[in-house]
Structure formats: structure tokens, C-alpha cells
N, C-alpha and C positions, 0 to 999 in steps of 0.2 A: 488649710494648703497641704500640697502633699509634703508627707513625711518620709517619703522614700528614698534611699540616698543614691546621688548618680555620681558617675565618674566622675562628672565635672566639679571643681569645689565649689564650696557654699560663696554664692556671692551676697552678701549684705544690700550691696548697692541694689540687685535685681528687685530685692523686696519691697525694698525702699520705692523703687521707680514704679513696682507694680501697685502700692499702695496710692502712690500722687495718683496715677492713671484712674484707678478706682472712686477716688476720692473725686477726680476732675467728671467721670463719668457720670457718679450720684449728682454733682454741680451741686 
């Protein structure tokens, strides 16, 4: 995943959400 720091605060929820979507995509 991207390791570059953005101005936006770190969102752990976003990472969790992405992981769920990725798992759902794999089925």
C-alpha cells in the first residue's frame, strides 16, 4: 500500500474498509 504521508490524518477505518472490499472482490 502507499506509504507516502498525506495531509489527511491516518484513517485506520479506511484501511479496514479497503481490506473488506478487497476480500469481497476476491469472493
